[in-house]
C-alpha positions in Angstrom: 66.4 -20.9 -11.8 68.1 -17.7 -12.8 67.7 -14.8 -9.7 65.9 -12.5 -11.9 63.2 -14.9 -12.3 63.1 -15.8 -8.6 62.9 -12.2 -7.8 59.8 -11.8 -10.1 57.6 -14.8 -9.0 58.9 -13.6 -5.2 57.4 -10.2 -5.8 54.2 -11.7 -7.7 53.7 -14.4 -4.3 54.0 -11.2 -2.3 51.6 -9.2 -3.9 49.3 -12.0 -4.2 49.5 -12.8 -0.7 49.2 -9.6 0.6 46.2 -8.7 -2.0 44.3 -11.7 -0.6 45.4 -10.9 3.1 43.7 -7.3 2.2 40.7 -8.6 0.8 40.4 -10.8 3.9 40.3 -8.1 6.0 38.1 -6.0 4.0 35.8 -9.0 3.5 35.8 -9.5 7.2 34.6 -5.7 8.3 32.3 -5.6 5.4 30.2 -8.9 6.4 30.1 -7.4 10.1 28.5 -4.1 8.6 26.3 -5.8 6.1 25.3 -8.3 9.0 24.4 -5.4 11.3 22.5 -3.7 8.8 20.7 -6.9 7.7 20.1 -7.4 11.5 18.5 -4.3 12.2 16.3 -4.3 9.2 14.9 -7.6 10.1 14.2 -6.4 13.7 12.4 -3.5 12.2 10.1 -5.6 10.4 9.6 -8.1 13.1 8.4 -4.8 15.2 6.1 -3.6 12.0 4.8 -7.2 12.5 4.6 -6.8 16.3 2.8 -3.6 15.7 0.4 -5.1 13.2 -0.8 -7.9 15.3 -0.7 -5.2 18.3 -3.4 -3.3 15.9 -5.4 -5.9 14.8 -5.9 -7.7 18.2 -7.1 -3.8 19.4 -9.3 -3.4 16.4 -11.2 -6.7 16.9 -11.4 -6.0 20.7 -13.2 -3.1 19.9 -15.6 -4.8 17.9 -16.0 -7.6 20.4 -16.6 -5.0 23.0 -19.3 -3.3 20.9 -20.9 -6.9 20.5 -21.4 -7.2 24.3 -22.5 -4.1 24.6 -25.0 -4.6 21.8 -26.4 -7.5 23.4 -26.4 -5.7 26.7 -28.5 -2.8 25.7 -31.1 -5.4 23.6 -31.5 -7.4 26.4 -32.3 -3.8 28.3 -34.6 -2.8 25.5 -36.2 -6.5 25.6 -37.2 -5.9 29.3 -38.9 -2.2 28.3 -40.6 -3.6 25.5 -42.2 -6.5 27.8 -43.3 -3.5 30.2 -44.6 -1.6 27.5 -46.6 -4.9 26.3 -48.7 -4.5 29.5 -49.4 -1.0 29.0 -49.4 -0.6 25.4 -51.9 2.1 25.5 -50.1 4.3 28.3 -48.0 6.7 26.3 -46.6 7.9 29.3 -45.0 4.6 29.8 -43.8 4.5 26.1 -42.1 7.9 26.5 -40.3 7.2 29.7 -39.4 3.7 28.5 -38.6 4.6 24.9 -36.8 7.8 25.1 -36.4 10.0 21.7 -32.7 8.8 21.7 -33.3 5.4 22.7 -33.0 3.8 19.4 -30.0 6.4 18.5 -27.7 4.3 20.8 -27.9 1.4 18.4 -27.4 3.6 15.5 -24.1 5.2 17.0 -22.7 1.9 17.8 -23.2 -0.1 14.3 -21.6 3.3 13.1 -18.6 2.6 15.3 -18.4 -1.0 14.1 -18.7 -0.2 10.9 -15.8 2.3 11.2 -13.7 -0.3 13.6 -14.1 -3.1 10.6 -11.9 -1.1 8.1 -9.2 -1.0 10.7 -9.8 -4.7 11.1 -9.4 -5.4 7.6 -6.6 -3.3 7.2 -4.7 -4.6 10.3 -5.6 -8.6 9.3 -4.2 -8.2 6.0 -0.8 -6.2 7.2 -0.6 -9.4 9.3 -1.3 -12.0 6.7 1.0 -10.4 4.5 3.9 -10.4 7.1 3.1 -14.3 8.0 3.4 -14.8 4.2 7.0 -13.2 4.1 7.9 -15.6 7.1 6.8 -18.2 5.1 10.0 -17.9 3.3 12.5 -18.6 5.8 13.3 -22.3 6.6 11.9 -24.2 10.0 9.2 -21.2 10.6 5.7 -22.4 11.0 2.9 -19.5 10.1 -0.7 -19.8 11.0 -2.9 -19.8 8.7 -6.0 -18.0 8.1 -9.1 -19.0 6.9 -10.2 -16.1 4.0 -13.9 -16.7 4.8 -13.8 -15.3 8.5 -13.8 -11.8 7.5 -16.6 -12.2 5.0 -18.6 -13.9 7.6 -18.2 -11.0 9.9 -19.2 -8.6 7.6 -22.5 -10.5 6.6 -23.3 -10.5 10.5 -22.6 -6.7 10.8 -24.9 -6.2 8.1 -27.5 -8.6 9.9 -26.9 -6.7 12.9 -27.3 -3.1 11.2 -30.5 -4.4 9.5 -31.9 -5.7 12.5 -31.0 -2.3 14.6 -32.8 -0.7 11.7 -35.7 -3.1 12.3 -35.8 -2.1 15.6 -35.6 1.6 15.1 -38.8 1.2 12.9 -40.6 -0.8 15.7 -39.9 1.9 18.0 -41.4 4.4 16.0 -44.2 2.1 14.9 -44.9 1.7 18.7 -44.7 5.9 19.5 -47.8 6.2 16.7 -49.9 3.4 18.1 -49.4 1.1 15.0 -50.8 -2.5 15.5 -48.1 -5.6 15.8 -44.9 -3.0 16.6 -44.3 -4.6 20.1 -44.1 -8.1 18.4 -41.9 -6.1 15.5 -39.2 -5.0 18.2 -39.3 -8.1 19.8 -38.6 -9.8 16.8 -36.3 -7.4 15.5 -34.3 -7.9 19.1 -34.1 -11.7 19.2 -32.6 -11.7 15.6 -30.0 -8.7 16.7 -29.1 -11.0 19.6 -28.6 -13.8 17.6 -26.6 -12.1 15.3 -24.4 -10.7 17.9 -23.7 -14.0 19.5 -22.6 -15.5 15.6 -20.6 -12.7 15.3 -18.3 -13.1 18.1 -17.3 -16.6 16.8 -15.5 -15.5 13.7 -14.0 -12.6 16.0 -12.8 -15.3 18.3 -11.2 -17.2 15.7 -9.6 -14.1 13.9 -8.1 -13.2 17.5 -6.9 -16.4 17.7 -5.0 -16.0 14.2 -3.3 -13.0 15.3 -2.3 -13.9 18.6 -0.5 -17.0 17.2 0.9 -14.8 14.5 2.6 -13.0 17.6 3.6 -15.6 19.0 6.0 -16.6 15.6 7.1 -12.8 15.4 8.6 -12.5 19.3 10.7 -15.6 19.0 11.6 -14.8 15.5 12.8 -11.1 17.0 14.3 -11.9 20.3 15.9 -15.1 19.6 16.2 -16.5 15.9 17.6 -13.3 14.4 20.6 -12.4 16.8 21.5 -16.4 17.0 21.7 -16.6 13.4 23.8 -13.7 12.5 26.2 -14.6 15.4 26.4 -18.1 14.5 26.9 -17.4 10.7 29.2 -14.1 11.7 31.6 -16.2 13.7 32.1 -19.1 11.5 33.1 -16.6 8.7 35.2 -14.7 10.7 37.0 -17.5 11.5 37.6 -18.4 8.1 38.7 -14.8 6.9 41.1 -14.3 10.1 42.3 -17.9 9.4 42.9 -16.9 5.5 44.7 -13.6 6.4 47.1 -15.6 8.9 47.7 -18.0 6.2 48.1 -15.5 3.5 50.7 -13.4 6.0 52.7 -16.5 6.3 52.6 -17.1 2.7 53.8 -13.2 2.4 57.0 -13.5 4.4 57.9 -16.7 2.8 58.0 -15.4 -0.7 60.1 -12.6 0.5 62.7 -15.2 2.2 62.4 -17.5 -1.0 63.0 -14.0 -3.3 66.2 -13.3 -1.4 67.3 -16.8 -2.3 66.9 -18.3 1.2 64.5 -21.9 1.0 62.3 -21.6 3.9 59.3 -23.9 4.5 56.2 -23.1 5.8 55.9 -25.7 8.3 57.7 -24.9 11.6 61.3 -26.1 11.8 61.6 -29.6 14.0 63.1 -28.4 17.4 66.9 -29.1 17.4 68.4 -31.9 19.0 70.1 -31.5 22.3 74.2 -31.5 21.6 75.5 -34.2 23.1 79.5 -34.7 23.2 80.7 -36.8 20.7 82.5 -40.4 21.9 86.1 -40.0 21.5 88.1 -42.9 19.9 89.9 -45.0 22.7 93.8 -43.8 22.3 95.9 -46.5 21.6 99.6 -46.4 23.1 102.1 -48.5 21.5 105.0 -49.5 23.7 108.5 -49.1 22.8 111.3 -52.0 22.7 113.3 -49.2 25.3 110.4 -49.0 27.5 110.0 -53.2 28.0 113.3 -53.0 29.1 
């Protein structure tokens, strides 16, 4: 090969090797920058999911507490109605046990539950959407939501609202002396207690779903995401560093080859220890004079 071609090929090899070396270093830097950004994004998403589960659990707890309060108030009102039944003609007893704001407690509670149910639906939808997004990630088991639970809860809350309306009307009839008002109130209270009990069942299932979703989000946030990016980043970093090292060695080899040397990429073998060569035996010929 002519010196000119050797020089051209040497420069080309040096250019390609230094180009790959720089690309490897830049890829290493960009990889960690992108991994950091992606990790922060996933952490933010997981934290948003955790906030959604916390909000859903809070709203469900409020509805459940309201249902318990409904049951307690219905039981107390049932006792009052039972006392009135013994003195149905006594207007003083009716006025004492059934003041003007007695039924307002129930209607206000219904309004509170209906408002909270809007929050329940929104937060449950957020949790469900987040679980559906997590299903795209392999090896992650997400809980499933029975879509009929919210419908059942809605129906039972409408039943509660209807029974409260019946209780309110029965109390008004009792104050006005309408016959059969006590029986109407008692039936409405019994239906109200039953509806409250049944409403707590889908509430418990929804809370179980939310808690299961939270148990999926927390390990993903605290363990899976950091380990994934650490392992993948370490493997790719080793590959990029090794590529850069090989390209640097190839650059030095190309530079030496361009100058006319015949280098090798393999390390030179260790030099053998220098040993003195054995000298040939010296033969001394005797002369005739020496024999005499």
